[in-house]
MIBA-283166 format. One record per residue (C-alpha): residue in three letters; x, y, z; residue number from 0. Coordinates in Angstrom, 3 decimals. Layout:
<rec rest="ala" xx="X" yy="Y" zz="Z" nr="NUM"/>
...
// end
This chain:
<rec rest="met" xx="-32.722" yy="31.773" zz="37.766" nr="0"/>
<rec rest="asn" xx="-32.467" yy="28.616" zz="35.754" nr="1"/>
<rec rest="asn" xx="-29.868" yy="26.415" zz="37.494" nr="2"/>
<rec rest="ala" xx="-30.030" yy="23.595" zz="34.956" nr="3"/>
<rec rest="ala" xx="-26.710" yy="22.732" zz="33.463" nr="4"/>
<rec rest="pro" xx="-26.448" yy="23.904" zz="29.849" nr="5"/>
<rec rest="ala" xx="-26.700" yy="21.198" zz="27.263" nr="6"/>
<rec rest="ser" xx="-23.309" yy="20.299" zz="25.893" nr="7"/>
<rec rest="ala" xx="-22.788" yy="21.421" zz="22.352" nr="8"/>
<rec rest="arg" xx="-22.850" yy="18.688" zz="19.752" nr="9"/>
<rec rest="pro" xx="-19.277" yy="18.151" zz="18.483" nr="10"/>
<rec rest="arg" xx="-18.746" yy="19.195" zz="14.982" nr="11"/>
<rec rest="gly" xx="-17.505" yy="16.980" zz="12.207" nr="12"/>
<rec rest="arg" xx="-18.356" yy="13.566" zz="11.012" nr="13"/>
<rec rest="pro" xx="-18.963" yy="11.075" zz="13.852" nr="14"/>
<rec rest="arg" xx="-16.605" yy="8.199" zz="14.195" nr="15"/>
<rec rest="gly" xx="-19.469" yy="5.768" zz="14.564" nr="16"/>
<rec rest="asn" xx="-19.894" yy="2.884" zz="16.952" nr="17"/>
<rec rest="pro" xx="-17.363" yy="0.261" zz="15.786" nr="18"/>
<rec rest="pro" xx="-19.772" yy="-2.741" zz="16.180" nr="19"/>
<rec rest="thr" xx="-22.425" yy="-0.856" zz="14.167" nr="20"/>
<rec rest="arg" xx="-19.911" yy="0.076" zz="11.509" nr="21"/>
<rec rest="glu" xx="-18.651" yy="-3.478" zz="11.331" nr="22"/>
<rec rest="ser" xx="-22.195" yy="-4.833" zz="10.968" nr="23"/>
<rec rest="ile" xx="-22.872" yy="-2.394" zz="8.107" nr="24"/>
<rec rest="val" xx="-19.657" yy="-3.383" zz="6.293" nr="25"/>
<rec rest="ser" xx="-20.426" yy="-7.068" zz="6.807" nr="26"/>
<rec rest="ala" xx="-23.940" yy="-6.720" zz="5.505" nr="27"/>
<rec rest="ala" xx="-22.752" yy="-4.714" zz="2.519" nr="28"/>
<rec rest="arg" xx="-20.075" yy="-7.269" zz="1.684" nr="29"/>
<rec rest="thr" xx="-22.675" yy="-10.035" zz="1.661" nr="30"/>
<rec rest="leu" xx="-25.052" yy="-8.083" zz="-0.596" nr="31"/>
<rec rest="phe" xx="-22.302" yy="-6.969" zz="-2.967" nr="32"/>
<rec rest="leu" xx="-21.290" yy="-10.594" zz="-3.403" nr="33"/>
<rec rest="glu" xx="-24.891" yy="-11.795" zz="-3.857" nr="34"/>
<rec rest="arg" xx="-26.295" yy="-9.023" zz="-6.045" nr="35"/>
<rec rest="gly" xx="-23.296" yy="-7.188" zz="-7.435" nr="36"/>
<rec rest="tyr" xx="-22.508" yy="-3.511" zz="-7.042" nr="37"/>
<rec rest="arg" xx="-25.216" yy="-2.138" zz="-9.322" nr="38"/>
<rec rest="leu" xx="-28.140" yy="-4.005" zz="-7.770" nr="39"/>
<rec rest="thr" xx="-27.119" yy="-3.392" zz="-4.158" nr="40"/>
<rec rest="thr" xx="-28.893" yy="-0.426" zz="-2.606" nr="41"/>
<rec rest="leu" xx="-28.128" yy="1.449" zz="0.591" nr="42"/>
<rec rest="arg" xx="-31.696" yy="0.700" zz="1.768" nr="43"/>
<rec rest="ala" xx="-31.091" yy="-3.016" zz="1.303" nr="44"/>
<rec rest="val" xx="-27.811" yy="-2.783" zz="3.225" nr="45"/>
<rec rest="ala" xx="-29.515" yy="-0.865" zz="5.993" nr="46"/>
<rec rest="gly" xx="-32.253" yy="-3.497" zz="6.239" nr="47"/>
<rec rest="ala" xx="-29.682" yy="-6.288" zz="6.433" nr="48"/>
<rec rest="ala" xx="-27.647" yy="-4.457" zz="9.075" nr="49"/>
<rec rest="gly" xx="-30.702" yy="-3.325" zz="11.036" nr="50"/>
<rec rest="val" xx="-29.924" yy="0.363" zz="10.864" nr="51"/>
<rec rest="asp" xx="-31.460" yy="3.461" zz="9.382" nr="52"/>
<rec rest="pro" xx="-30.387" yy="4.164" zz="5.746" nr="53"/>
<rec rest="ala" xx="-29.435" yy="7.718" zz="6.834" nr="54"/>
<rec rest="leu" xx="-26.845" yy="6.259" zz="9.179" nr="55"/>
<rec rest="ile" xx="-25.069" yy="4.564" zz="6.242" nr="56"/>
<rec rest="ala" xx="-25.033" yy="7.734" zz="4.210" nr="57"/>
<rec rest="tyr" xx="-23.807" yy="9.665" zz="7.311" nr="58"/>
<rec rest="his" xx="-20.860" yy="7.420" zz="7.977" nr="59"/>
<rec rest="phe" xx="-19.857" yy="6.316" zz="4.479" nr="60"/>
<rec rest="gly" xx="-21.101" yy="9.172" zz="2.306" nr="61"/>
<rec rest="ser" xx="-22.339" yy="7.102" zz="-0.615" nr="62"/>
<rec rest="lys" xx="-22.579" yy="3.582" zz="-1.947" nr="63"/>
<rec rest="lys" xx="-19.164" yy="4.092" zz="-3.507" nr="64"/>
<rec rest="gly" xx="-17.757" yy="5.018" zz="-0.094" nr="65"/>
<rec rest="leu" xx="-19.323" yy="1.976" zz="1.473" nr="66"/>
<rec rest="phe" xx="-17.935" yy="-0.235" zz="-1.276" nr="67"/>
<rec rest="ala" xx="-14.474" yy="1.255" zz="-0.657" nr="68"/>
<rec rest="asp" xx="-14.771" yy="0.313" zz="3.024" nr="69"/>
<rec rest="val" xx="-15.713" yy="-3.246" zz="2.099" nr="70"/>
<rec rest="met" xx="-12.718" yy="-3.510" zz="-0.213" nr="71"/>
<rec rest="gln" xx="-10.389" yy="-1.960" zz="2.354" nr="72"/>
<rec rest="phe" xx="-11.636" yy="-4.500" zz="4.905" nr="73"/>
<rec rest="gln" xx="-10.875" yy="-7.340" zz="2.508" nr="74"/>
<rec rest="cys" xx="-7.401" yy="-5.984" zz="1.751" nr="75"/>
<rec rest="ala" xx="-6.574" yy="-5.347" zz="5.419" nr="76"/>
<rec rest="asn" xx="-7.650" yy="-8.874" zz="6.387" nr="77"/>
<rec rest="ala" xx="-5.597" yy="-10.664" zz="3.707" nr="78"/>
<rec rest="leu" xx="-2.722" yy="-8.210" zz="3.380" nr="79"/>
<rec rest="ala" xx="-2.169" yy="-7.485" zz="7.039" nr="80"/>
<rec rest="val" xx="0.861" yy="-5.217" zz="6.823" nr="81"/>
<rec rest="asp" xx="1.846" yy="-5.669" zz="10.492" nr="82"/>
<rec rest="asp" xx="1.914" yy="-9.455" zz="10.099" nr="83"/>
<rec rest="val" xx="3.802" yy="-9.274" zz="6.810" nr="84"/>
<rec rest="leu" xx="6.473" yy="-6.937" zz="8.107" nr="85"/>
<rec rest="gly" xx="6.720" yy="-8.550" zz="11.559" nr="86"/>
<rec rest="gly" xx="8.504" yy="-11.759" zz="10.623" nr="87"/>
<rec rest="asp" xx="11.993" yy="-12.731" zz="9.635" nr="88"/>
<rec rest="pro" xx="13.472" yy="-10.081" zz="7.263" nr="89"/>
<rec rest="ala" xx="15.077" yy="-12.806" zz="5.209" nr="90"/>
<rec rest="thr" xx="11.674" yy="-14.190" zz="4.191" nr="91"/>
<rec rest="leu" xx="9.966" yy="-10.827" zz="3.755" nr="92"/>
<rec rest="pro" xx="9.832" yy="-11.199" zz="-0.111" nr="93"/>
<rec rest="asp" xx="8.055" yy="-14.559" zz="0.250" nr="94"/>
<rec rest="arg" xx="5.501" yy="-13.102" zz="2.724" nr="95"/>
<rec rest="leu" xx="4.777" yy="-10.124" zz="0.480" nr="96"/>
<rec rest="ile" xx="4.095" yy="-12.352" zz="-2.540" nr="97"/>
<rec rest="asp" xx="2.057" yy="-14.846" zz="-0.470" nr="98"/>
<rec rest="ala" xx="-0.078" yy="-11.988" zz="0.940" nr="99"/>
<rec rest="val" xx="-0.861" yy="-10.725" zz="-2.554" nr="100"/>
<rec rest="thr" xx="-1.610" yy="-14.142" zz="-4.028" nr="101"/>
<rec rest="asp" xx="-3.689" yy="-15.233" zz="-1.005" nr="102"/>
<rec rest="leu" xx="-5.821" yy="-12.087" zz="-1.364" nr="103"/>
<rec rest="trp" xx="-6.336" yy="-12.381" zz="-5.113" nr="104"/>
<rec rest="glu" xx="-6.857" yy="-16.170" zz="-5.155" nr="105"/>
<rec rest="asp" xx="-9.824" yy="-15.647" zz="-2.791" nr="106"/>
<rec rest="ala" xx="-12.971" yy="-16.147" zz="-4.829" nr="107"/>
<rec rest="asp" xx="-14.992" yy="-13.540" zz="-2.886" nr="108"/>
<rec rest="phe" xx="-12.354" yy="-10.865" zz="-3.379" nr="109"/>
<rec rest="arg" xx="-12.070" yy="-11.628" zz="-7.065" nr="110"/>
<rec rest="gln" xx="-15.826" yy="-11.266" zz="-7.397" nr="111"/>
<rec rest="leu" xx="-15.741" yy="-7.867" zz="-5.637" nr="112"/>
<rec rest="thr" xx="-12.994" yy="-6.679" zz="-7.999" nr="113"/>
<rec rest="thr" xx="-15.233" yy="-7.155" zz="-11.028" nr="114"/>
<rec rest="arg" xx="-16.571" yy="-3.706" zz="-10.183" nr="115"/>
<rec rest="gly" xx="-13.577" yy="-2.409" zz="-12.135" nr="116"/>
<rec rest="glu" xx="-13.097" yy="1.310" zz="-11.648" nr="117"/>
<rec rest="glu" xx="-14.164" yy="1.531" zz="-7.962" nr="118"/>
<rec rest="ala" xx="-12.189" yy="-1.625" zz="-7.057" nr="119"/>
<rec rest="ala" xx="-9.037" yy="-0.525" zz="-8.897" nr="120"/>
<rec rest="glu" xx="-9.170" yy="2.869" zz="-7.128" nr="121"/>
<rec rest="val" xx="-9.367" yy="1.220" zz="-3.712" nr="122"/>
<rec rest="ile" xx="-6.530" yy="-1.166" zz="-4.501" nr="123"/>
<rec rest="arg" xx="-4.331" yy="1.750" zz="-5.686" nr="124"/>
<rec rest="glu" xx="-5.060" yy="3.672" zz="-2.511" nr="125"/>
<rec rest="tyr" xx="-4.330" yy="0.661" zz="-0.349" nr="126"/>
<rec rest="leu" xx="-0.998" yy="-0.055" zz="-2.040" nr="127"/>
<rec rest="glu" xx="0.081" yy="3.586" zz="-1.794" nr="128"/>
<rec rest="arg" xx="-1.292" yy="4.688" zz="1.595" nr="129"/>
<rec rest="glu" xx="-0.898" yy="1.408" zz="3.517" nr="130"/>
<rec rest="leu" xx="1.746" yy="-0.790" zz="1.972" nr="131"/>
<rec rest="leu" xx="4.079" yy="1.825" zz="0.420" nr="132"/>
<rec rest="ala" xx="3.933" yy="4.198" zz="3.416" nr="133"/>
<rec rest="arg" xx="4.483" yy="1.374" zz="5.940" nr="134"/>
<rec rest="leu" xx="7.345" yy="-0.120" zz="3.893" nr="135"/>
<rec rest="val" xx="9.106" yy="3.278" zz="3.821" nr="136"/>
<rec rest="glu" xx="8.790" yy="3.518" zz="7.616" nr="137"/>
<rec rest="phe" xx="9.881" yy="-0.097" zz="8.061" nr="138"/>
<rec rest="leu" xx="12.936" yy="0.083" zz="5.836" nr="139"/>
<rec rest="gly" xx="14.169" yy="3.479" zz="7.004" nr="140"/>
<rec rest="gly" xx="17.334" yy="5.165" zz="5.765" nr="141"/>
<rec rest="arg" xx="18.149" yy="7.470" zz="2.867" nr="142"/>
<rec rest="asp" xx="16.887" yy="5.104" zz="0.164" nr="143"/>
<rec rest="ala" xx="13.764" yy="3.742" zz="1.879" nr="144"/>
<rec rest="thr" xx="11.341" yy="5.441" zz="-0.519" nr="145"/>
<rec rest="ala" xx="13.211" yy="4.135" zz="-3.590" nr="146"/>
<rec rest="arg" xx="13.289" yy="0.602" zz="-2.194" nr="147"/>
<rec rest="ala" xx="9.642" yy="0.607" zz="-1.129" nr="148"/>
<rec rest="thr" xx="8.563" yy="2.063" zz="-4.476" nr="149"/>
<rec rest="ala" xx="10.406" yy="-0.748" zz="-6.282" nr="150"/>
<rec rest="val" xx="8.690" yy="-3.367" zz="-4.140" nr="151"/>
<rec rest="val" xx="5.191" yy="-1.924" zz="-4.668" nr="152"/>
<rec rest="thr" xx="5.899" yy="-1.585" zz="-8.420" nr="153"/>
<rec rest="ile" xx="6.729" yy="-5.317" zz="-8.612" nr="154"/>
<rec rest="leu" xx="3.642" yy="-6.289" zz="-6.640" nr="155"/>
<rec rest="gly" xx="1.473" yy="-3.963" zz="-8.723" nr="156"/>
<rec rest="gly" xx="2.809" yy="-5.634" zz="-11.844" nr="157"/>
<rec rest="leu" xx="1.922" yy="-9.005" zz="-10.371" nr="158"/>
<rec rest="ile" xx="-1.588" yy="-7.915" zz="-9.668" nr="159"/>
<rec rest="tyr" xx="-2.068" yy="-6.463" zz="-13.138" nr="160"/>
<rec rest="thr" xx="-0.532" yy="-9.251" zz="-15.206" nr="161"/>
<rec rest="arg" xx="-1.905" yy="-12.130" zz="-13.182" nr="162"/>
<rec rest="tyr" xx="-5.356" yy="-10.910" zz="-12.158" nr="163"/>
<rec rest="leu" xx="-6.601" yy="-7.630" zz="-13.609" nr="164"/>
<rec rest="asn" xx="-5.379" yy="-8.109" zz="-17.179" nr="165"/>
<rec rest="pro" xx="-3.953" yy="-11.599" zz="-17.111" nr="166"/>
<rec rest="leu" xx="-1.156" yy="-12.560" zz="-19.419" nr="167"/>
<rec rest="pro" xx="-1.029" yy="-16.268" zz="-20.238" nr="168"/>
<rec rest="thr" xx="2.378" yy="-17.049" zz="-18.652" nr="169"/>
<rec rest="pro" xx="1.985" yy="-15.232" zz="-15.307" nr="170"/>
<rec rest="ala" xx="-1.644" yy="-16.385" zz="-15.002" nr="171"/>
<rec rest="ala" xx="-0.646" yy="-20.035" zz="-15.531" nr="172"/>
<rec rest="leu" xx="1.781" yy="-20.076" zz="-12.609" nr="173"/>
<rec rest="thr" xx="0.740" yy="-21.485" zz="-9.291" nr="174"/>
<rec rest="pro" xx="1.141" yy="-19.255" zz="-6.211" nr="175"/>
<rec rest="ser" xx="4.272" yy="-21.178" zz="-5.158" nr="176"/>
<rec rest="glu" xx="5.715" yy="-20.835" zz="-8.687" nr="177"/>
<rec rest="thr" xx="4.894" yy="-17.140" zz="-8.620" nr="178"/>
<rec rest="arg" xx="6.790" yy="-16.806" zz="-5.363" nr="179"/>
<rec rest="his" xx="9.746" yy="-18.716" zz="-6.802" nr="180"/>
<rec rest="val" xx="9.881" yy="-16.441" zz="-9.877" nr="181"/>
<rec rest="leu" xx="9.407" yy="-13.096" zz="-8.154" nr="182"/>
<rec rest="ala" xx="11.112" yy="-13.504" zz="-4.775" nr="183"/>
<rec rest="pro" xx="14.598" yy="-12.758" zz="-6.187" nr="184"/>
<rec rest="ala" xx="13.358" yy="-9.504" zz="-7.753" nr="185"/>
<rec rest="leu" xx="11.771" yy="-8.433" zz="-4.464" nr="186"/>
<rec rest="arg" xx="14.899" yy="-9.391" zz="-2.582" nr="187"/>
<rec rest="ala" xx="16.943" yy="-7.169" zz="-4.872" nr="188"/>
<rec rest="ala" xx="14.418" yy="-4.337" zz="-4.568" nr="189"/>
<rec rest="leu" xx="14.568" yy="-4.492" zz="-0.748" nr="190"/>
<rec rest="ala" xx="18.361" yy="-4.478" zz="-0.562" nr="191"/>
<rec rest="pro" xx="20.006" yy="-1.199" zz="0.464" nr="192"/>
<rec rest="arg" xx="21.344" yy="0.797" zz="-2.482" nr="193"/>
<rec rest="pro" xx="25.105" yy="1.313" zz="-2.628" nr="194"/>
<rec rest="arg" xx="26.159" yy="4.889" zz="-2.276" nr="195"/>
<rec rest="thr" xx="26.736" yy="6.514" zz="-5.651" nr="196"/>
<rec rest="ala" xx="30.496" yy="6.696" zz="-6.446" nr="197"/>
<rec rest="ala" xx="31.848" yy="10.199" zz="-6.789" nr="198"/>
<rec rest="thr" xx="32.315" yy="11.300" zz="-10.369" nr="199"/>
<rec rest="gly" xx="35.551" yy="12.757" zz="-11.743" nr="200"/>
<rec rest="ala" xx="33.978" yy="16.208" zz="-11.552" nr="201"/>
<rec rest="asp" xx="33.085" yy="15.624" zz="-7.877" nr="202"/>
<rec rest="arg" xx="36.634" yy="14.587" zz="-7.077" nr="203"/>
<rec rest="arg" xx="38.096" yy="17.571" zz="-8.954" nr="204"/>
<rec rest="gly" xx="35.702" yy="19.829" zz="-7.088" nr="205"/>
<rec rest="ala" xx="36.795" yy="18.371" zz="-3.764" nr="206"/>
<rec rest="arg" xx="40.435" yy="19.013" zz="-4.542" nr="207"/>
<rec rest="val" xx="39.810" yy="22.585" zz="-5.628" nr="208"/>
<rec rest="ser" xx="37.718" yy="23.285" zz="-2.510" nr="209"/>
<rec rest="gly" xx="40.680" yy="22.461" zz="-0.283" nr="210"/>
<rec rest="gly" xx="42.462" yy="25.680" zz="-1.212" nr="211"/>
<rec rest="gly" xx="45.634" yy="24.984" zz="0.798" nr="212"/>
<rec rest="ala" xx="46.158" yy="21.459" zz="-0.538" nr="213"/>
<rec rest="val" xx="49.456" yy="20.745" zz="-2.285" nr="214"/>
<rec rest="lys" xx="49.048" yy="19.886" zz="-5.941" nr="215"/>
<rec rest="arg" xx="50.436" yy="16.452" zz="-6.911" nr="216"/>
<rec rest="arg" xx="52.112" yy="15.115" zz="-10.038" nr="217"/>
<rec rest="gln" xx="50.840" yy="11.985" zz="-11.705" nr="218"/>
<rec rest="asp" xx="53.738" yy="10.029" zz="-10.129" nr="219"/>
<rec rest="gly" xx="52.618" yy="11.028" zz="-6.637" nr="220"/>
<rec rest="gly" xx="55.267" yy="13.610" zz="-5.959" nr="221"/>
<rec rest="pro" xx="54.567" yy="17.280" zz="-5.303" nr="222"/>
<rec rest="ala" xx="54.151" yy="19.360" zz="-8.431" nr="223"/>
<rec rest="ala" xx="56.587" yy="22.141" zz="-9.005" nr="224"/>
<rec rest="glu" xx="55.200" yy="25.528" zz="-8.273" nr="225"/>
<rec rest="pro" xx="55.002" yy="27.812" zz="-11.338" nr="226"/>
<rec rest="his" xx="57.606" yy="30.564" zz="-11.414" nr="227"/>
// end
């Protein structure tokens, strides 16, 4: 009888990867994307710079586009650290949100990476929606959290588009501090809780009718005469 312990089955699914190895791949890819651009950077070159087999990159990231997305996500997460932005004084949250966006986009390396238009824009959209929007909804809480968070991300998305992606002369000419001064009031208003919608006349009439035993009132406040 063979008493050897059976070999454990290999777990299914995509491996999570050794974090140091993954970080070294992302770091090497970032350097090469900055030096050569997206088109001229190959997975083989990244593998050589990171000291890993090219198959490992394809295994963990799927493709060059997937690797580029990870590089961009790393850049966004470093500059727009949502935990840090949300963790301070609520009164200055609008300032921190604007500063995080301008700090990220004023960085020369990040701007160079974003020249790879379609892929970069897709990553930025996903980051704003999956990271910032979702975390803001959780942070704000309450019945109108989604509306408030959506308003904030819409303002920040407009800032990114009109100042960086498709710059308009006036927004692009502002300094980061001027940008903060101009947009902070709008963000403050967007973050403020919404007042409850006042009941309409129809709502009030419906409420009176629903209370079947309620006494009808005259306009002067006295009880109305019952019909004979």
